[in-house]
N, CA and C atoms as a LAMMPS dump frame, in Angstrom:
ITEM: TIMESTEP
0
ITEM: NUMBER OF ATOMS
540
ITEM: BOX BOUNDS ff ff ff
-5.0000000000000000e+02 5.0000000000000000e+02
-5.0000000000000000e+02 5.0000000000000000e+02
-5.0000000000000000e+02 5.0000000000000000e+02
ITEM: ATOMS id mol type element x y z
1 1 1 N -243.802 153.735 60.989
2 1 2 C -244.53 153.169 62.141
3 1 3 C -244.15 153.999 63.33
4 2 1 N -245.136 154.457 64.106
5 2 2 C -244.889 155.253 65.25
6 2 3 C -244.418 154.413 66.431
7 3 1 N -243.51 154.925 67.189
8 3 2 C -243.052 154.149 68.378
9 3 3 C -244.065 154.263 69.519
10 4 1 N -243.86 153.341 70.451
11 4 2 C -244.806 153.432 71.584
12 4 3 C -244.698 154.656 72.46
13 5 1 N -243.471 155.207 72.385
14 5 2 C -243.261 156.468 73.15
15 5 3 C -244.075 157.631 72.637
16 6 1 N -244.46 157.676 71.35
17 6 2 C -245.295 158.718 70.807
18 6 3 C -246.754 158.587 71.238
19 7 1 N -247.164 157.355 71.684
20 7 2 C -248.547 157.144 72.117
21 7 3 C -248.571 157.321 73.67
22 8 1 N -247.529 157.131 74.294
23 8 2 C -247.508 157.03 75.768
24 8 3 C -246.491 158.119 76.34
25 9 1 N -247.125 159.059 77.075
26 9 2 C -246.218 160.171 77.664
27 9 3 C -245.895 159.656 79.178
28 10 1 N -244.699 159.268 79.47
29 10 2 C -244.446 158.764 80.785
30 10 3 C -244.289 159.802 81.777
31 11 1 N -244.219 161.056 81.47
32 11 2 C -243.882 162.152 82.406
33 11 3 C -245.029 162.207 83.501
34 12 1 N -246.271 162.261 83.184
35 12 2 C -247.299 162.298 84.308
36 12 3 C -247.21 161.106 85.337
37 13 1 N -246.859 159.94 84.782
38 13 2 C -246.79 158.768 85.667
39 13 3 C -245.551 158.863 86.476
40 14 1 N -244.478 159.389 85.898
41 14 2 C -243.274 159.5 86.628
42 14 3 C -243.44 160.538 87.776
43 15 1 N -244.103 161.696 87.53
44 15 2 C -244.396 162.626 88.572
45 15 3 C -245.206 161.988 89.739
46 16 1 N -246.281 161.261 89.397
47 16 2 C -247.081 160.597 90.347
48 16 3 C -246.323 159.521 91.097
49 17 1 N -245.511 158.777 90.44
50 17 2 C -244.595 157.814 91.045
51 17 3 C -243.704 158.465 92.081
52 18 1 N -243.104 159.576 91.808
53 18 2 C -242.172 160.26 92.667
54 18 3 C -242.981 160.829 93.846
55 19 1 N -244.144 161.352 93.537
56 19 2 C -245 161.899 94.625
57 19 3 C -245.231 160.767 95.721
58 20 1 N -245.737 159.659 95.234
59 20 2 C -246.105 158.659 96.192
60 20 3 C -244.901 157.945 96.801
61 21 1 N -243.74 157.942 96.153
62 21 2 C -242.506 157.421 96.669
63 21 3 C -242.024 158.263 97.851
64 22 1 N -242.018 159.582 97.571
65 22 2 C -241.6 160.454 98.618
66 22 3 C -242.551 160.423 99.799
67 23 1 N -243.812 160.392 99.469
68 23 2 C -244.865 160.304 100.501
69 23 3 C -244.651 159.076 101.353
70 24 1 N -244.47 157.881 100.715
71 24 2 C -244.272 156.659 101.479
72 24 3 C -242.987 156.69 102.314
73 25 1 N -241.994 157.327 101.814
74 25 2 C -240.703 157.458 102.584
75 25 3 C -240.865 158.271 103.822
76 26 1 N -241.617 159.388 103.644
77 26 2 C -241.914 160.338 104.722
78 26 3 C -242.859 159.671 105.735
79 27 1 N -243.696 158.843 105.266
80 27 2 C -244.664 158.19 106.208
81 27 3 C -244.065 157.039 107.082
82 28 1 N -242.876 156.608 106.658
83 28 2 C -242.204 155.575 107.546
84 28 3 C -242.013 156.183 108.911
85 29 1 N -241.775 157.435 109.161
86 29 2 C -241.513 157.982 110.389
87 29 3 C -242.852 158.295 111.153
88 30 1 N -243.929 158.188 110.458
89 30 2 C -245.248 158.496 111.176
90 30 3 C -245.86 157.137 111.597
91 31 1 N -246.302 157.13 112.819
92 31 2 C -246.681 155.879 113.396
93 31 3 C -248.021 155.445 113.224
94 32 1 N -249.077 156.36 113.222
95 32 2 C -250.435 155.777 113.241
96 32 3 C -251.199 156.198 111.974
97 33 1 N -252.352 155.509 111.855
98 33 2 C -253.144 155.664 110.685
99 33 3 C -253.737 157.052 110.501
100 34 1 N -254.103 157.69 111.604
101 34 2 C -254.64 159.15 111.565
102 34 3 C -253.596 160.074 111.025
103 35 1 N -252.385 159.884 111.439
104 35 2 C -251.302 160.814 111.036
105 35 3 C -251.015 160.6 109.549
106 36 1 N -251.03 159.336 109.119
107 36 2 C -250.677 159.006 107.734
108 36 3 C -251.798 159.565 106.866
109 37 1 N -252.971 159.41 107.243
110 37 2 C -254.2 159.962 106.443
111 37 3 C -254.138 161.54 106.376
112 38 1 N -253.767 162.108 107.494
113 38 2 C -253.574 163.594 107.631
114 38 3 C -252.584 164.051 106.599
115 39 1 N -251.423 163.366 106.487
116 39 2 C -250.476 163.762 105.503
117 39 3 C -250.966 163.522 104.098
118 40 1 N -251.622 162.411 103.804
119 40 2 C -252.165 162.161 102.54
120 40 3 C -253.133 163.276 102.065
121 41 1 N -253.838 163.829 102.955
122 41 2 C -254.863 164.819 102.618
123 41 3 C -254.121 166.007 101.932
124 42 1 N -253.049 166.487 102.542
125 42 2 C -252.339 167.602 101.98
126 42 3 C -251.803 167.21 100.648
127 43 1 N -251.398 166.037 100.45
128 43 2 C -250.809 165.565 99.098
129 43 3 C -251.931 165.561 98.12
130 44 1 N -253.156 165.087 98.546
131 44 2 C -254.239 165.1 97.583
132 44 3 C -254.575 166.537 97.127
133 45 1 N -254.57 167.45 98.06
134 45 2 C -255.052 168.835 97.743
135 45 3 C -254.154 169.454 96.635
136 46 1 N -252.961 168.932 96.465
137 46 2 C -252.039 169.417 95.429
138 46 3 C -252.707 169.117 94.08
139 47 1 N -253.504 168.086 93.922
140 47 2 C -254.04 167.657 92.661
141 47 3 C -255.527 167.995 92.524
142 48 1 N -256.059 168.912 93.301
143 48 2 C -257.454 169.262 93.393
144 48 3 C -257.601 170.794 93.209
145 49 1 N -258.617 171.209 92.567
146 49 2 C -259.006 172.626 92.362
147 49 3 C -260.39 172.786 92.785
148 50 1 N -260.597 173.728 93.768
149 50 2 C -262.007 174.122 94.134
150 50 3 C -262.479 175.246 93.328
151 51 1 N -263.725 175.334 93.068
152 51 2 C -264.324 176.386 92.261
153 51 3 C -264.367 177.791 92.891
154 52 1 N -264.344 177.794 94.241
155 52 2 C -264.465 179.011 94.979
156 52 3 C -263.129 179.423 95.493
157 53 1 N -262.992 180.755 95.726
158 53 2 C -261.64 181.38 96.272
159 53 3 C -261.584 180.928 97.72
160 54 1 N -260.351 180.444 97.999
161 54 2 C -260.075 180.011 99.424
162 54 3 C -259.041 181.021 100.079
163 55 1 N -259.378 181.548 101.159
164 55 2 C -258.507 182.473 101.88
165 55 3 C -257.782 181.728 103.023
166 56 1 N -258.549 181.001 103.764
167 56 2 C -258.11 180.034 104.784
168 56 3 C -258.58 178.657 104.45
169 57 1 N -257.72 177.625 104.493
170 57 2 C -258.179 176.363 104.183
171 57 3 C -258.781 175.711 105.352
172 58 1 N -260.088 175.352 105.311
173 58 2 C -260.884 174.832 106.443
174 58 3 C -261.043 173.348 106.297
175 59 1 N -260.381 172.603 107.201
176 59 2 C -260.424 171.128 107.328
177 59 3 C -261.503 170.89 108.434
178 60 1 N -262.614 170.241 108.101
179 60 2 C -263.66 169.963 109.049
180 60 3 C -263.589 168.443 109.242
181 61 1 N -263.82 168.031 110.545
182 61 2 C -263.805 166.592 110.887
183 61 3 C -264.93 166.268 111.712
184 62 1 N -265.718 165.268 111.331
185 62 2 C -266.885 164.883 112.058
186 62 3 C -266.564 163.499 112.756
187 63 1 N -266.752 163.451 114.069
188 63 2 C -266.74 162.314 114.881
189 63 3 C -265.338 161.619 114.961
190 64 1 N -264.319 162.362 115.065
191 64 2 C -262.94 161.622 115.22
192 64 3 C -261.965 162.596 115.84
193 65 1 N -261.868 162.679 117.136
194 65 2 C -260.994 163.531 117.886
195 65 3 C -259.481 163.128 117.574
196 66 1 N -259.194 161.909 117.425
197 66 2 C -257.836 161.467 117.129
198 66 3 C -257.359 162.02 115.802
199 67 1 N -258.181 161.913 114.811
200 67 2 C -257.838 162.455 113.521
201 67 3 C -257.742 164.05 113.555
202 68 1 N -258.661 164.71 114.217
203 68 2 C -258.644 166.127 114.354
204 68 3 C -257.368 166.59 115.038
205 69 1 N -256.981 165.861 116.105
206 69 2 C -255.738 166.222 116.795
207 69 3 C -254.497 166 115.892
208 70 1 N -254.49 164.966 115.104
209 70 2 C -253.459 164.759 114.135
210 70 3 C -253.334 165.846 113.1
211 71 1 N -254.511 166.277 112.584
212 71 2 C -254.547 167.36 111.669
213 71 3 C -254.037 168.618 112.311
214 72 1 N -254.475 168.964 113.56
215 72 2 C -254.028 170.123 114.228
216 72 3 C -252.524 170.168 114.394
217 73 1 N -251.971 169.024 114.853
218 73 2 C -250.458 168.915 114.961
219 73 3 C -249.698 169.183 113.624
220 74 1 N -250.198 168.506 112.699
221 74 2 C -249.526 168.61 111.458
222 74 3 C -249.543 169.905 110.708
223 75 1 N -250.733 170.516 110.793
224 75 2 C -251.013 171.741 110.172
225 75 3 C -250.877 173.023 110.977
226 76 1 N -250.233 172.871 112.06
227 76 2 C -249.888 173.978 113.023
228 76 3 C -248.915 174.859 112.213
229 77 1 N -247.995 174.209 111.557
230 77 2 C -246.908 174.922 110.83
231 77 3 C -246.927 174.742 109.329
232 78 1 N -247.788 173.923 108.837
233 78 2 C -247.843 173.655 107.311
234 78 3 C -249.027 174.282 106.721
235 79 1 N -248.995 174.492 105.522
236 79 2 C -250.076 175.228 104.702
237 79 3 C -250.715 174.211 103.715
238 80 1 N -251.835 174.528 103.317
239 80 2 C -252.451 173.719 102.133
240 80 3 C -252.774 174.712 101.085
241 81 1 N -252.214 174.482 99.915
242 81 2 C -252.468 175.485 98.838
243 81 3 C -252.044 176.834 99.134
244 82 1 N -250.879 176.947 99.907
245 82 2 C -250.266 178.178 100.349
246 82 3 C -251.206 178.996 101.146
247 83 1 N -252.161 178.366 101.87
248 83 2 C -253.069 179.026 102.749
249 83 3 C -252.949 178.414 104.159
250 84 1 N -253.212 179.27 105.17
251 84 2 C -253.162 178.784 106.534
252 84 3 C -254.315 177.772 106.67
253 85 1 N -254.203 176.86 107.609
254 85 2 C -255.172 175.797 107.834
255 85 3 C -255.862 175.985 109.154
256 86 1 N -257.162 175.881 109.15
257 86 2 C -258.026 175.886 110.261
258 86 3 C -258.705 174.514 110.46
259 87 1 N -258.558 173.858 111.551
260 87 2 C -259.172 172.596 111.732
261 87 3 C -260.466 172.769 112.666
262 88 1 N -261.588 172.29 112.112
263 88 2 C -262.852 172.545 112.874
264 88 3 C -263.423 171.206 113.181
265 89 1 N -263.952 170.939 114.426
266 89 2 C -264.665 169.741 114.76
267 89 3 C -266.089 169.959 114.514
268 90 1 N -266.764 169.023 113.836
269 90 2 C -268.184 169.033 113.732
270 90 3 C -268.793 168.236 114.814
271 91 1 N -269.554 168.935 115.671
272 91 2 C -270.286 168.195 116.717
273 91 3 C -271.65 167.74 116.481
274 92 1 N -272.32 168.666 115.667
275 92 2 C -273.783 168.367 115.355
276 92 3 C -273.747 168.139 113.816
277 93 1 N -273.859 166.832 113.406
278 93 2 C -273.691 166.551 112.025
279 93 3 C -274.879 166.955 111.136
280 94 1 N -276.004 167.149 111.796
281 94 2 C -277.211 167.503 110.838
282 94 3 C -277.624 168.98 110.949
283 95 1 N -276.67 169.761 111.359
284 95 2 C -276.859 171.235 111.281
285 95 3 C -276.099 171.786 110.094
286 96 1 N -276.849 172.181 109.078
287 96 2 C -276.257 172.636 107.833
288 96 3 C -275.234 173.742 107.992
289 97 1 N -275.399 174.601 109
290 97 2 C -274.581 175.721 109.306
291 97 3 C -273.189 175.281 109.601
292 98 1 N -272.995 174.045 110.071
293 98 2 C -271.634 173.597 110.439
294 98 3 C -270.708 173.453 109.251
295 99 1 N -271.261 173.352 108.149
296 99 2 C -270.451 173.058 106.954
297 99 3 C -270.148 174.272 106.051
298 100 1 N -270.719 175.404 106.392
299 100 2 C -270.588 176.592 105.523
300 100 3 C -269.193 176.931 105.117
301 101 1 N -268.23 176.819 106.071
302 101 2 C -266.886 177.162 105.828
303 101 3 C -265.946 176.109 105.452
304 102 1 N -266.435 174.898 105.388
305 102 2 C -265.653 173.677 105.102
306 102 3 C -265.137 173.693 103.616
307 103 1 N -263.868 173.401 103.436
308 103 2 C -263.336 173.072 102.062
309 103 3 C -263.175 171.555 101.995
310 104 1 N -262.979 170.909 103.107
311 104 2 C -262.774 169.573 103.108
312 104 3 C -263.441 168.993 104.38
313 105 1 N -264.138 167.882 104.22
314 105 2 C -264.81 167.276 105.376
315 105 3 C -264.457 165.808 105.512
316 106 1 N -263.807 165.474 106.592
317 106 2 C -263.396 164.117 106.943
318 106 3 C -264.555 163.574 107.745
319 107 1 N -265.27 162.519 107.228
320 107 2 C -266.45 161.891 107.879
321 107 3 C -265.98 160.674 108.446
322 108 1 N -265.971 160.54 109.783
323 108 2 C -265.593 159.303 110.483
324 108 3 C -266.849 158.743 111.159
325 109 1 N -267.496 157.891 110.48
326 109 2 C -268.609 157.175 111.038
327 109 3 C -268.617 155.697 110.362
328 110 1 N -269.265 154.798 110.992
329 110 2 C -269.466 153.556 110.278
330 110 3 C -270.987 153.272 109.922
331 111 1 N -271.781 154.339 110.185
332 111 2 C -273.166 154.282 110.026
333 111 3 C -273.46 154.785 108.618
334 112 1 N -273.899 153.971 107.684
335 112 2 C -274.215 154.334 106.292
336 112 3 C -275.366 155.384 106.263
337 113 1 N -276.416 155.244 107.07
338 113 2 C -277.531 156.199 107.059
339 113 3 C -277.069 157.545 107.592
340 114 1 N -276.234 157.598 108.467
341 114 2 C -275.677 158.84 108.959
342 114 3 C -274.796 159.493 107.918
343 115 1 N -274.003 158.764 107.241
344 115 2 C -273.185 159.242 106.09
345 115 3 C -273.996 159.768 105.071
346 116 1 N -275.112 159.148 104.625
347 116 2 C -275.997 159.512 103.6
348 116 3 C -276.623 160.913 103.976
349 117 1 N -277.103 161.049 105.268
350 117 2 C -277.731 162.273 105.704
351 117 3 C -276.744 163.418 105.643
352 118 1 N -275.471 163.308 106.031
353 118 2 C -274.426 164.288 105.969
354 118 3 C -274.23 164.625 104.455
355 119 1 N -274.031 163.643 103.63
356 119 2 C -273.697 163.941 102.235
357 119 3 C -274.896 164.638 101.589
358 120 1 N -276.093 164.376 101.969
359 120 2 C -277.32 165.113 101.418
360 120 3 C -277.268 166.544 101.84
361 121 1 N -276.873 166.84 103.086
362 121 2 C -276.767 168.243 103.562
363 121 3 C -275.777 169.055 102.774
364 122 1 N -274.721 168.445 102.335
365 122 2 C -273.627 169.264 101.623
366 122 3 C -273.693 168.991 100.167
367 123 1 N -274.643 168.327 99.632
368 123 2 C -274.702 167.953 98.194
369 123 3 C -274.61 169.152 97.345
370 124 1 N -273.804 169.07 96.351
371 124 2 C -273.583 170.134 95.381
372 124 3 C -272.749 171.32 95.896
373 125 1 N -272.205 171.24 97.078
374 125 2 C -271.379 172.308 97.68
375 125 3 C -269.883 171.871 97.361
376 126 1 N -269.07 172.913 97.164
377 126 2 C -267.712 172.54 96.868
378 126 3 C -266.84 172.042 98.202
379 127 1 N -267.31 170.957 98.691
380 127 2 C -266.654 170.451 99.856
381 127 3 C -266.165 169.046 99.541
382 128 1 N -264.829 168.857 99.611
383 128 2 C -264.275 167.563 99.318
384 128 3 C -264.497 166.59 100.522
385 129 1 N -265.216 165.525 100.291
386 129 2 C -265.416 164.565 101.387
387 129 3 C -264.563 163.395 101.384
388 130 1 N -264.042 163.07 102.549
389 130 2 C -263.106 161.941 102.644
390 130 3 C -263.577 161.091 103.829
391 131 1 N -263.446 159.769 103.7
392 131 2 C -263.718 158.813 104.777
393 131 3 C -262.735 157.709 104.711
394 132 1 N -262.861 156.808 105.617
395 132 2 C -261.993 155.574 105.601
396 132 3 C -262.787 154.362 106.059
397 133 1 N -263.968 154.072 105.48
398 133 2 C -264.656 153.015 105.857
399 133 3 C -265.225 152.221 104.541
400 134 1 N -265.102 150.921 104.64
401 134 2 C -265.419 150.032 103.504
402 134 3 C -266.659 150.557 102.783
403 135 1 N -266.532 150.733 101.402
404 135 2 C -267.663 151.009 100.442
405 135 3 C -268.171 152.425 100.571
406 136 1 N -267.554 153.33 101.358
407 136 2 C -268.064 154.631 101.485
408 136 3 C -267.934 155.507 100.189
409 137 1 N -266.893 155.196 99.393
410 137 2 C -266.846 155.877 98.166
411 137 3 C -267.988 155.576 97.189
412 138 1 N -268.358 154.284 97.309
413 138 2 C -269.441 153.813 96.477
414 138 3 C -270.796 154.52 96.999
415 139 1 N -270.88 154.751 98.273
416 139 2 C -272.033 155.482 98.837
417 139 3 C -272.044 156.937 98.502
418 140 1 N -270.849 157.538 98.516
419 140 2 C -270.858 158.95 98.16
420 140 3 C -269.733 159.851 98.546
421 141 1 N -268.769 159.279 99.417
422 141 2 C -267.636 160.192 99.693
423 141 3 C -266.709 160.217 98.528
424 142 1 N -266.091 161.323 98.327
425 142 2 C -265.356 161.679 97.124
426 142 3 C -264.113 160.811 97.095
427 143 1 N -263.445 160.786 98.31
428 143 2 C -262.234 159.942 98.485
429 143 3 C -262.371 159.149 99.716
430 144 1 N -262.039 157.796 99.558
431 144 2 C -262.164 156.883 100.646
432 144 3 C -260.893 156.17 100.877
433 145 1 N -260.267 156.199 101.991
434 145 2 C -259.086 155.433 102.198
435 145 3 C -259.468 153.971 102.451
436 146 1 N -258.616 153.119 101.894
437 146 2 C -258.75 151.608 102.084
438 146 3 C -257.356 151.075 102.426
439 147 1 N -257.348 149.933 102.956
440 147 2 C -256.158 149.22 103.307
441 147 3 C -256.103 147.882 102.626
442 148 1 N -255.034 147.643 101.96
443 148 2 C -254.839 146.48 101.255
444 148 3 C -253.333 145.952 101.348
445 149 1 N -253.115 144.82 101.838
446 149 2 C -251.791 144.292 102.134
447 149 3 C -250.919 145.22 102.827
448 150 1 N -251.405 145.817 103.865
449 150 2 C -250.718 146.717 104.726
450 150 3 C -250.336 148.04 104.056
451 151 1 N -250.99 148.381 103.011
452 151 2 C -250.754 149.632 102.217
453 151 3 C -252.102 150.405 102.215
454 152 1 N -251.952 151.721 102.429
455 152 2 C -253.147 152.535 102.406
456 152 3 C -253.293 152.962 100.922
457 153 1 N -254.501 152.762 100.46
458 153 2 C -254.909 153.042 99.079
459 153 3 C -256.098 153.97 99.128
460 154 1 N -256.634 154.386 98.007
461 154 2 C -257.849 155.165 98.04
462 154 3 C -258.724 154.895 96.834
463 155 1 N -260.086 155.152 97.058
464 155 2 C -261.087 155.025 96.028
465 155 3 C -261.649 156.371 95.835
466 156 1 N -262.194 156.57 94.667
467 156 2 C -262.788 157.885 94.282
468 156 3 C -264.287 157.674 93.857
469 157 1 N -265.023 158.751 94.141
470 157 2 C -266.372 158.845 93.697
471 157 3 C -266.341 160.088 92.719
472 158 1 N -266.212 159.802 91.4
473 158 2 C -266.012 160.932 90.386
474 158 3 C -267.313 161.64 90.24
475 159 1 N -268.454 160.902 90.312
476 159 2 C -269.756 161.528 90.108
477 159 3 C -269.919 162.649 91.139
478 160 1 N -269.672 162.417 92.444
479 160 2 C -269.798 163.438 93.43
480 160 3 C -268.815 164.597 93.312
481 161 1 N -267.576 164.266 92.755
482 161 2 C -266.649 165.356 92.498
483 161 3 C -267.211 166.327 91.46
484 162 1 N -267.773 165.738 90.398
485 162 2 C -268.353 166.493 89.366
486 162 3 C -269.482 167.405 89.787
487 163 1 N -270.394 166.802 90.56
488 163 2 C -271.562 167.53 91.12
489 163 3 C -271.155 168.723 91.934
490 164 1 N -270.06 168.545 92.724
491 164 2 C -269.628 169.63 93.567
492 164 3 C -268.746 170.675 92.767
493 165 1 N -268.494 170.412 91.552
494 165 2 C -267.542 171.227 90.759
495 165 3 C -266.177 171.33 91.192
496 166 1 N -265.735 170.271 91.964
497 166 2 C -264.355 170.169 92.358
498 166 3 C -263.593 169.345 91.269
499 167 1 N -262.442 169.888 90.791
500 167 2 C -261.698 169.337 89.766
501 167 3 C -260.545 168.581 90.335
502 168 1 N -260.288 167.334 89.77
503 168 2 C -259.172 166.584 90.236
504 168 3 C -258.254 166.272 89.003
505 169 1 N -257.036 166.293 89.228
506 169 2 C -255.982 166.021 88.208
507 169 3 C -256.193 164.6 87.767
508 170 1 N -255.971 164.415 86.442
509 170 2 C -255.995 163.036 85.878
510 170 3 C -254.979 162.107 86.558
511 171 1 N -253.895 162.671 87.05
512 171 2 C -252.848 161.86 87.621
513 171 3 C -253.403 161.238 88.911
514 172 1 N -254.184 161.89 89.674
515 172 2 C -254.721 161.393 90.924
516 172 3 C -255.884 160.468 90.583
517 173 1 N -256.608 160.809 89.528
518 173 2 C -257.719 159.943 89.167
519 173 3 C -257.077 158.531 88.679
520 174 1 N -256.034 158.562 88.022
521 174 2 C -255.444 157.303 87.555
522 174 3 C -254.794 156.559 88.657
523 175 1 N -254.408 157.163 89.696
524 175 2 C -253.728 156.442 90.853
525 175 3 C -254.714 155.805 91.819
526 176 1 N -256.057 156.089 91.618
527 176 2 C -257.076 155.503 92.534
528 176 3 C -257.17 153.971 92.267
529 177 1 N -257.47 153.318 93.346
530 177 2 C -257.727 151.804 93.294
531 177 3 C -259.042 151.578 92.48
532 178 1 N -260.075 152.268 92.904
533 178 2 C -261.428 152.112 92.308
534 178 3 C -262.028 153.419 92.095
535 179 1 N -262.809 153.581 91.001
536 179 2 C -263.509 154.821 90.762
537 179 3 C -264.955 154.527 90.513
538 180 1 N -265.836 155.29 91.125
539 180 2 C -267.291 155.067 90.844
540 180 3 C -267.84 156.281 90.18
């Protein structure tokens, strides 16, 4: 009879546990939600592979100066995927040219129709979309931050990850609260 250890490999779960434990410890010193989410973004990128070659990692932000400032502060000296980081504010959300260089797009809106228009513009492009508004992963953002019992969690939209040809590690997939 095989032992339970032969069916269950604890190493991936241990790695993910350590990742989030270290992250949570580091986040104790960070005071606001924008800074916490900015740090989580870098952690997420460790478990994500883009189909295109990245020379400079372009973080694009729509409609949130506070979040953009947090990203600029954090990534002034840090790198993502060993690449320098450029933070770009998107001022005109419906101009397709604004998204050409984006590797990641943080969408800060509470308007579902606006979100859907933006997602339609970048559909099938290798741009990881992130938001933090209720049900936005269900609508189409690939990662959506949620809050439960004073803890930041995240939901995933796996279908849109597949359509954009962005690959996510199974460890991150398994850590998500909800998957669509």
